[in-house]
C-alpha positions in Angstrom: 143.8 69.1 166.7 140.2 67.9 166.5 140.3 66.7 162.9 138.8 67.4 159.5 135.4 67.9 161.1 136.8 70.3 163.7 134.3 71.9 166.1 136.9 74.6 166.6 137.2 75.6 162.9 133.4 75.4 162.6 133.1 77.9 165.5 135.7 80.1 163.9 133.8 80.0 160.6 130.4 80.8 162.2 131.3 84.1 163.7 134.2 83.3 166.0 136.9 84.9 163.7 136.2 87.8 161.3 136.9 87.1 157.6 137.7 83.4 158.2 138.2 81.8 154.9 137.2 78.1 154.6 136.8 75.5 151.9 135.9 71.8 152.0 136.2 70.0 148.7 135.3 66.4 148.2 136.5 64.1 145.4 133.6 62.5 143.6 135.4 59.2 144.3 135.2 57.2 147.6 137.2 54.2 148.6 136.6 50.7 150.0 139.2 48.4 151.6 139.6 44.8 150.3 142.0 42.0 151.0 144.5 39.7 149.3 145.6 37.1 151.9 149.0 35.4 152.0 149.3 32.0 150.2 149.0 28.7 152.1 152.7 28.9 153.1 152.3 32.4 154.5 154.1 34.1 151.6 153.1 37.1 149.5 151.2 36.3 146.3 152.6 39.3 144.5 155.9 41.3 144.6 156.1 42.7 148.1 158.5 45.6 147.4 156.0 47.6 145.2 152.9 49.7 145.2 150.6 47.8 142.9 148.3 50.0 140.9 145.5 48.8 138.6 144.9 52.2 136.8 141.6 52.3 134.9 141.2 56.0 134.0 138.0 56.7 135.8 138.8 54.4 138.7 141.6 52.4 140.2 142.6 49.8 142.7 145.9 49.7 144.7 147.5 47.1 146.9 150.1 47.6 149.7 151.9 44.8 151.5 151.4 43.9 155.2 153.9 42.2 157.5 151.9 39.0 157.6 152.2 38.3 153.8 148.8 39.8 152.9 148.0 42.9 150.9 145.5 45.6 151.8 143.7 46.6 148.6 141.9 49.9 148.2 139.3 50.4 145.4 138.8 54.0 144.5 135.6 54.4 142.6 133.0 57.2 142.0 130.2 57.3 144.6 127.7 57.8 141.8 127.9 58.0 138.0 128.0 61.1 135.9 131.4 62.8 136.7 134.4 61.0 135.1 136.8 63.8 136.2 136.6 62.6 139.8 136.2 66.0 141.6 133.2 67.7 143.0 132.7 69.8 146.1 131.5 72.9 147.9 134.6 75.1 147.6 133.7 78.2 149.5 136.8 80.3 148.9 139.9 78.6 147.6 139.7 76.5 144.4 142.9 74.5 143.9 144.9 74.0 140.7 145.4 70.6 139.2 148.9 70.1 137.8 151.2 67.2 137.0 152.4 65.4 140.1 154.6 62.4 140.9 153.4 59.0 141.8 154.8 57.6 145.1 157.0 54.6 145.3 157.9 51.6 143.0 154.9 50.4 141.1 153.5 47.4 139.4 151.1 48.8 136.8 148.7 46.0 136.0 146.7 46.3 132.8 143.4 44.6 132.2 143.3 41.5 130.0 139.5 41.8 129.6 137.4 44.6 128.2 137.0 47.8 130.2 133.4 48.9 130.8 132.3 51.7 128.5 130.1 53.3 131.3 131.6 54.9 134.4 131.4 52.3 137.2 130.4 53.5 140.7 129.7 52.2 144.1 126.0 52.8 143.8 125.8 50.4 140.8 127.7 47.6 142.5 124.8 46.6 144.7 124.8 42.7 144.5 127.2 39.8 143.9 126.4 39.5 140.2 127.3 43.2 139.4 130.4 43.0 141.6 131.7 39.8 140.1 131.1 41.2 136.6 132.9 44.4 137.4 136.0 42.7 138.9 136.2 40.0 136.2 136.0 42.6 133.6 138.4 45.2 135.1 140.7 43.2 137.5 140.8 39.7 136.1 144.3 39.0 137.4 143.4 40.1 140.9 140.2 38.0 141.3 141.9 34.6 141.9 143.9 36.3 144.7 140.8 37.6 146.5 138.8 34.7 148.0 136.9 37.0 150.3 136.1 39.7 147.7 132.3 39.6 148.1 132.4 39.4 151.9 134.9 42.3 152.1 133.1 44.5 149.6 129.7 44.2 151.2 130.8 44.4 154.8 133.3 47.3 154.6 132.1 50.9 154.4 132.7 53.3 151.6 135.0 56.1 152.8 135.1 59.7 151.6 138.0 61.7 150.3 138.2 65.4 151.1 140.4 68.4 151.4 140.0 71.2 154.0 141.7 74.6 153.6 141.1 77.5 155.9 142.8 80.7 157.2 143.6 82.3 159.6 144.3 79.3 161.8 144.1 81.2 165.1 141.5 83.0 167.1 143.8 85.7 168.5 145.9 84.1 171.2 143.2 81.9 172.5 143.0 79.0 170.0 145.1 77.6 167.2 144.2 75.0 164.6 146.8 72.2 163.9 146.8 69.2 161.6 143.7 68.1 159.9 141.6 70.7 161.6 143.6 73.3 159.6 144.5 71.4 156.5 143.0 68.0 155.9 144.5 66.1 152.9 143.6 63.3 150.6 146.0 60.3 151.3 147.7 60.1 147.9 151.1 61.4 149.0 151.1 59.7 152.3 151.9 63.0 154.0 148.9 63.8 156.2 150.4 62.7 159.5 153.9 64.0 158.6 152.4 67.4 157.7 150.8 67.6 161.2 154.1 66.6 162.8 155.7 69.4 160.9 153.1 71.8 162.4 154.2 70.8 165.9 157.9 71.1 165.0 157.5 74.6 163.6 155.3 75.7 166.4 157.7 74.4 169.0 160.5 76.3 167.3 158.6 79.6 167.2 157.7 79.3 170.9 161.4 78.7 171.7 162.3 81.8 169.6 159.5 84.2 170.5 158.2 83.1 173.9 154.6 83.0 174.9 153.0 86.0 173.2 150.5 83.6 171.8 148.8 85.9 169.3 152.1 86.8 167.8 153.3 83.2 167.7 150.1 81.8 166.3 149.9 84.5 163.6 153.5 83.9 162.5 153.0 80.2 162.6 150.0 80.4 160.2 151.9 82.7 157.8 154.8 80.2 157.7 152.8 77.0 157.3 149.9 78.0 155.1 151.9 78.1 151.7 153.3 74.7 152.5 150.1 73.0 153.6 148.3 74.3 150.5 151.2 72.9 148.4 151.0 69.4 149.8 147.2 69.4 149.7 147.4 70.3 146.0 150.1 67.7 145.3 148.1 65.0 147.1 145.0 65.5 144.9 147.1 65.8 141.8 148.7 62.5 142.6 145.3 60.8 142.7 144.7 61.7 139.1 148.2 60.7 138.2 147.9 57.3 139.8 144.5 56.7 138.3 145.1 58.0 134.8 148.8 58.3 134.0 150.7 55.2 135.2 149.6 53.2 132.2 150.7 55.9 129.8 154.0 54.8 128.0 155.4 58.4 128.0 154.7 58.6 131.8 156.3 55.2 132.4 159.5 56.4 130.5 159.5 59.5 132.6 159.4 57.4 135.8 162.3 55.3 134.5 164.3 58.3 133.5 163.8 59.9 137.0 165.1 56.7 138.6 168.1 56.7 136.3 168.8 60.4 137.1 168.6 59.7 140.9 170.9 56.8 140.6 173.4 58.7 138.5 173.4 62.2 140.0 173.4 62.6 143.8 172.0 66.2 143.5 168.9 65.2 141.6 165.7 64.5 143.5 162.3 63.8 142.0 159.3 65.7 143.4 158.3 62.6 145.3 161.8 62.3 146.8 161.9 66.0 147.7 158.6 65.6 149.5 159.3 62.4 151.2 163.0 62.3 152.0 164.2 66.0 152.1 163.2 67.6 155.4 165.1 70.7 154.4 162.9 71.2 151.3 159.5 72.8 152.2 156.4 71.4 150.5 156.0 74.7 148.5 159.5 74.5 147.2 159.2 70.8 146.3 156.0 71.6 144.4 157.6 74.5 142.4 160.8 72.7 141.6 159.1 69.3 141.1 156.6 70.7 138.6 159.4 72.4 136.6 161.3 69.1 136.5 158.2 67.1 135.5 157.4 69.4 132.7 160.9 69.1 131.2 161.1 65.3 131.6 157.7 64.7 130.1 158.6 66.9 127.1 161.8 64.9 126.6 160.2 61.5 127.1 157.4 62.3 124.6 160.1 62.8 121.9 162.0 59.5 122.4 161.1 55.8 122.3 164.1 54.6 124.3 166.0 56.2 127.2 169.3 55.3 125.5 168.6 58.2 123.1 168.9 60.7 126.0 172.3 62.3 127.0 171.9 62.3 130.8 174.7 64.8 131.4 173.2 67.4 129.1 169.8 66.7 130.6 171.1 67.2 134.1 172.7 70.5 133.0 169.2 71.7 131.9 167.6 70.4 135.1 170.1 72.3 137.3 168.9 75.5 135.5 165.2 74.9 136.2 
């Protein structure tokens, strides 16, 4: 459990375990935390029951509420220019697919009132107050008045990296076992990194109870059970980055999100991919991904053919969804 930079998985990679597969893939984007304080009366300056997303195609900013009336903002931006797709990395063995995902939580999708820069902004280019002010006034003009410490926060807070670790097998015989980020580090865009690690512990505890302390057998079985699910949530987390950054301002996607909400409110047996991942402990990540992707494909197809949700017969749609 020694994290994404695990000394144990490095030892396993460099000769400790034969045929040890390992990949570490970095997003081209990094992140920097910023701040929106409470107003003078200690109240929130924006809707508190929402995930606020300023989606700008090649970059984005999000804001989440804190208990003290403030918001923690996170700016996701390329480290350097030249790769608008957002992904780069040294994938040694396991390239992942990028498919349509689900954006987590209620959203306030804030569109720019100014022009959007034609070039691809990046942290390297925001090197002084002038360039930072121009970037924010151009791309986040509604947020700037809410961020009195923008310059101080930006130039004092570090740029974080965003990476995914996949490897296998997770055990060195019966002597060592990787758990959590050391086995499967995730990017944070599904909010499941810690929960996924807790699931590791629950599954391992269950196997020990069932199979006893033949550690090599237990560890091997554990890896076989968990690997498909940790790969699934890693893929979904990265997919959700692109969805949050690129799709939330798309009218068809917005209709699809509204339709999902209506379906969940109308039919107790319908769960969006996000709901399956977050609220259904009986649905493994791999099953949520498979079922969720099938649902997403159908709903996007339907929403691309209508202008208003009133045109959709929900009962007939639900019959189709139950057959997916």
